[in-house]
Steps between C-alpha positions, in 0.01 A plus 500: 500500500560719197389449142768455233407780255605293199334160549261572789640230730489575872851543640619512859735802507739308727539225237472705181739408219549870423388846609484832320416847633326741263403847619530388862277192461635149546422230241574134572548221247454124505794444264795678340319462165206710622740763637681516163170542316409781742838666442433517125183709542427593864241760397288219357473341844493810721244712313156515661264246346171630360194406702237304309146632537267252668323281250793497251629160606 
C-alpha cells in the first residue's frame, strides 16, 4: 500500500485512480481529483516534511 500524498488515504498501486512520477519516485492517488490537485503544485507534496521535535505535539 502507498499513501496518497494529497489526502493521506492508503492506495493499492494496482488499483490506483492515477499515478505520477516525479524525480524517479512513483506517487499513487485515490482519485483523479487528488491527482489534479497534485499536478497544480507537486513541490508542495514532494518536498521533505519537517520533523517535529519530541514534546511539540
